[in-house]
C-alpha positions as CSV (number, residue, x, y, z in Angstrom):
1,X,7.0,8.0,-2.5
2,X,7.6,7.2,1.3
3,X,8.7,10.8,1.7
4,X,5.2,12.0,-0.1
5,X,3.6,9.9,2.6
6,X,5.2,11.4,5.4
7,X,4.0,14.6,4.3
8,X,0.6,13.4,4.6
9,X,-2.0,14.3,7.4
10,X,-4.2,11.6,7.6
11,X,-7.3,13.4,8.8
12,X,-6.7,16.4,6.7
13,X,-6.7,15.2,3.2
14,X,-5.1,17.8,0.8
15,X,-6.0,17.7,-3.0
16,X,-2.5,18.9,-4.0
17,X,-0.9,15.9,-2.2
18,X,-3.6,13.8,-3.8
19,X,-2.8,14.8,-7.1
20,X,0.8,14.4,-6.8
21,X,0.4,11.3,-5.2
22,X,-1.8,9.9,-8.2
23,X,0.9,11.2,-10.9
24,X,3.8,9.3,-8.8
25,X,1.7,6.3,-8.9
26,X,1.4,6.5,-12.5
27,X,4.9,7.3,-13.3
28,X,6.4,4.5,-15.5
29,X,9.0,3.7,-12.8
30,X,6.7,3.4,-10.3
31,X,4.1,1.3,-12.6
32,X,7.3,-0.7,-13.4
33,X,7.8,-1.5,-10.0
34,X,4.2,-2.2,-9.0
35,X,3.8,-4.5,-11.8
36,X,7.1,-6.9,-10.8
37,X,4.8,-7.5,-7.7
38,X,1.7,-8.5,-9.7
39,X,2.2,-12.0,-8.3
40,X,2.3,-10.9,-4.8
41,X,-0.4,-8.5,-5.1
42,X,-2.6,-11.5,-6.6
43,X,-2.0,-13.5,-3.8
44,X,-2.5,-11.2,-0.9
45,X,-5.8,-10.0,-2.7
46,X,-7.1,-13.6,-2.9
47,X,-6.0,-14.5,0.6
48,X,-7.5,-11.3,2.2
49,X,-10.5,-10.5,-0.1
50,X,-8.9,-7.1,-0.6
51,X,-7.9,-5.5,-3.9
52,X,-4.6,-5.1,-2.9
53,X,-3.0,-2.4,-5.5
54,X,-0.2,-1.0,-3.3
55,X,2.8,-1.7,-1.5
56,X,1.1,0.2,1.7
57,X,-1.5,-2.3,1.6
58,X,0.5,-5.2,1.7
59,X,2.1,-3.6,4.7
60,X,-1.0,-3.3,6.5
61,X,-1.6,-6.6,6.1
62,X,1.8,-7.7,7.5
63,X,1.3,-5.4,10.5
64,X,-2.4,-7.0,11.1
65,X,-0.6,-10.3,11.0
66,X,2.6,-9.4,12.9
67,X,-0.4,-8.3,15.8
68,X,-1.9,-11.2,15.9
69,X,1.3,-13.3,16.3
70,X,2.2,-11.0,19.0
71,X,-1.1,-11.5,20.8
72,X,-0.8,-15.5,20.0
73,X,-3.9,-15.1,18.1
74,X,-5.0,-17.6,15.3
């Protein structure tokens, strides 16, 4: 999963990448992994107001909170 994300160019979406990424997300192993974090995703969704579905969203939330702490924001 991380390898595919490294190949993605954010400002130039690639339909082939998008298809492969969706196929990977729907694979049994990845579905099992995502399901194992269902409680954490529900917690993050509730407390952020976002629909947290993917690990990358959890990472984004963490980075935002880390930035706030480093600037001593509440």
